[in-house]
N, C-alpha and C positions, 0 to 999 in steps of 0.2 A: 504493500500500500504506500502511495506517495505521501510524504510529509508536507504539510502546508508550508508555503514560503513565509519568511518573516517579513513583517512590515516595518519599513524605516520611516522616521518622522524628521523632516528636513526643512531648511529654509533657503530661499534664494532672494536676492535683491533685484527687483525688476521695476522699471518705470518709476523709480524713487520710492517703491513700496516693498517692504519685506513680506514675501509670500511664503506661507507655510504649506507644505504638501506632504502627502503620504505616498510611498512607492513600495512595490513588491516585485520580485522577479529580477532577472538579469537586465541591466540597462542595455537598450537596443535602439536602433533607428526606427523600429516599429513598436507601437505601444497601443494600449487601450487607455483612453483618457476619460475619467469619470468626473462629471460636473454636478455638484450638489444643488439643491434648491433652497428656498426660504422656508424656515428661518435657521437652517441647519448648517452643516459644514462637511468637510471630508470625513468626519466622524460617522456619517451615514454609511460609509463604505467599509467600516472596520471589519465586518464579518465576511465580506466577499473578497477583499484584497488578497488574503493569504491563498485562497483557492485559485484566483486568477494568476497570481505570481508564479504558480507552478507551470503555467502554459505560455505566459506572455509578460512583457514588461508593463506593469499597471501603475498609473499615476492618478492621484486624486488630490487636487489642490483645494485650498480654502480661498474662495474669491475674496478680493479686498473688501473689508467691511464685515467679514464673516470669520468664524473660528479663530485660529491663532494668527491669521494674516493681519497686517496693519489696517487701521481704519482712519485714514486722515480725515480731518473735519471737512464739512461741505464747502467751506470757503477756500479750501486748499486743494480740493480734488473733485473732478467731474465724475459723479456716479451715474454712468450710463452703461447699458449692456454692451454697447459698442466699445467703450473704453475698457471694460473688464475683459472683453474678448481679445483685445490687443495684449493685455497683460498675460493672459493664459497662452496666447500664441508665442509671446516672448519666452515664457517658461519652457515650452516645447523646444523652441530654437536653442535655448541655453542648455537643454538636456540632450540635444542632438537628435531629437525625434523628428523624422521626416514624414512618416505616414502613420495613421492611427485609426483605430475603431473608436467612434465617439459615442459615449453614454451620456444622455441628458435626462434631467428631470426638473420639473417646476422652473424656477428662475435660471437654472443651468441651461434650459432650452434656448432662450434668446442668445445667450453667450455662445453656445456651441454652434448654433445655426449661422451666426455671423461669421464664425471661423470657417465653417464648411462652405458657405457660399462665396467667401473670398478666395478659398483655395480648395475647390472640390476634388482636385487631383490628389490631395493628401488624405482624403477620407476613404478608408477601405470598407467601412460598414457603419451602420447607424443603429443604436439601441435607444429606444424612447421608453422611459418609465414614468407614467403619469405626468407627461409634459404636453404642451398644447401648441399646435401650429395650424389649427383649422377653426373656422367659425363654429363648426359642429360641437366643439368641445366647450364652448362658452354658453352656459345655460343662463336662465333669468337672474341668477345670483350675481352676474356681471353687469346687470343693467345700471346699478348705481355707480360702479366704477366707470362705465362708459360715459355716463352723464358728466361725471367729474372730469374725465379726460377731455371731453369736448368743451367744457366750461368750468375751469377750476375755481369756482366761486366758493365763498364761505358756506353758503347754503348747501351746495352740492357736496362739499367736504363733510359737513355735518351729517349728511345722509348716508355716508359710507359705513360699512360694518366696522365695529370697534374691535379690531384684531391685534393692534400693536400693544399688547399687555400680556400678563402672565397667562390668563385664561385663554386668550386667543392663540398664544404660542402652544399651549397644551392641546387645544382643539385641532391644530394642524395635524396632530397625530391621532387623536381619538374620535374626531367628529365623524358621525355616520356609522360607527361600529357598535355592534351588540356587545354585551358585557364580556362574553368569553373571549372575544377578540381584543377588547380593551385590556384584559388581564395579561395578554401576551406582551404588551409594550413595556419596556424598561423605562421607569420614570426619569432616570438620569438624563435621557435624551432631551426632553423639553426643559428640564432644569438647567442643563448646560447651555442650551440655546438662549434661555431667558437671562442667564448670567451675562452673556455677551451682549444681548440686545439692550439690556438695561444700563450699559455703560454710557457715560455722558456723550450725547450727540448721535448715538447709534440709531435710535428710533427715527431721527430725521433722515439719516442715510437710507434706511429701509423704505421710508415713505417716498423718497426721491426715486428709488429704483421701481417701486410700485407705479409711480407716475410715468416713468420711462417705459413701462410695459406697454403703454399705448402704441409706442413705435414698433414694438414687436408685432402687435395685432395688425397694425397697418401694413406690415410686410407679408402678411399671409399669402397674397397673390404671388409675390416673388418667391416665397418658399415653395408654393405649389409648382412654379416653373422649375425650380431647382430639382424637386422630386421627379418631375416629368422628364427633364433632360438627363439627369445624372443617374437616377435609379440606384443608389447605393443599397446593397443587401441590408434589409431592415428587420430588426427584432423589436416587437412591442411587448412590454411587460406592464400589466395593469392591475392595480388593486381596485376591484369592482365597486367598492363602497366609497370611493373618492367623492367627497362633496364639493370639491373645488373645480374639477374638470369632468365634464360629462363623458360617460362611457362611449358615446357616439364618436368620440375622438378615435377610438380603435378602428371602427368601420371606415372612418375617413382615411386613415393610413392604408387600410385594405384597398380602398378605391384608387389610391395614389400609386402604390408600389407594385412592381411586377414580381419582386422577390421579397416575400414577407412571411414572417413567423410571428404569431401573436399568442400570448399566454395570459389568461385571466386568473386572478387569484382571489380567494376569499379574504380580502385585506382592504386597507384604506389607502390614503394618499402616500403614507410613508411605508411602502411595501417592504423595504429591506429590514425594517424593524422586526417584522414577524415572519418573513419568508426568505431570509438570507440564503439558507442552504438550497432551497428550490431555485432561487434566482441564480445563484452561483453555478449550479449544474446547467441551467439553460444557457448562461453566458459562455461557459466553457465549450459547450457543443457548438454554439454559434461562432465563437472566435476560432475554434479549430477549423471549421468549415470555411470561414471567410479567409483566414490566413493561408490555408492550403490552396484555395482556388485562386487567390491573388498572387501566389508565389512569394509571399512576404516572409515566409519562415527563414530565419537567419541560420 
């Protein structure tokens, strides 16, 4: 039986920001890049990195403003998904990674897609876990954010859901789940997230990124064109009780992609918190297939 690879916890200075990242496996020019969502960090991938590291070089960074990466104040740093995508691209370049399989979820999705659409030749495959790139995935719960994005008035801001607090952070993990699924979630995950979010200035950073999400939604037609033209092999992993993105998102990917494998799990938005072993097995199978077919094995 193979032993799981050890995960290393490292830092790099990029774009004037110290970026924390986790890696497993033998450093290579080919990798799998895992991009976390809100309000979490690379901690989300703690249970899958050792398994991935036995097969491929795996990298999971903390985006600036998250986890153990620096969080410069808003008046010193431009918090947009475009800016964050350049930071992560600089990390890959610094590590000597030329091609990669891209894993995105939640807020990691606009970061990863900006990278993929700038350099589609670098993306060997695409893994989407409860991430959104279609109108189908935005149910009526997004009506208030859409009104605010269109007109960021005080009135429209007051109508937004109250999520930037401890209970909202916890609900990212537990919302929509029956009790036996809630019991599977380790509580330290949202406590660690809230410890970071509650640092001075961080809630303002997160709200700025939420506001920038409107630009990601506006790019859905461009993303559709990317899917149609480049058709990267695609694996969709979905917690079916996600209350933030509609399960119709899975069918939308099915309609886009010619090479697609989709897995639905009895889980919520934070699928890896409860189904890491199952997801790791699906990822290893997908990665082996993609890397073998692309000739990217070193």
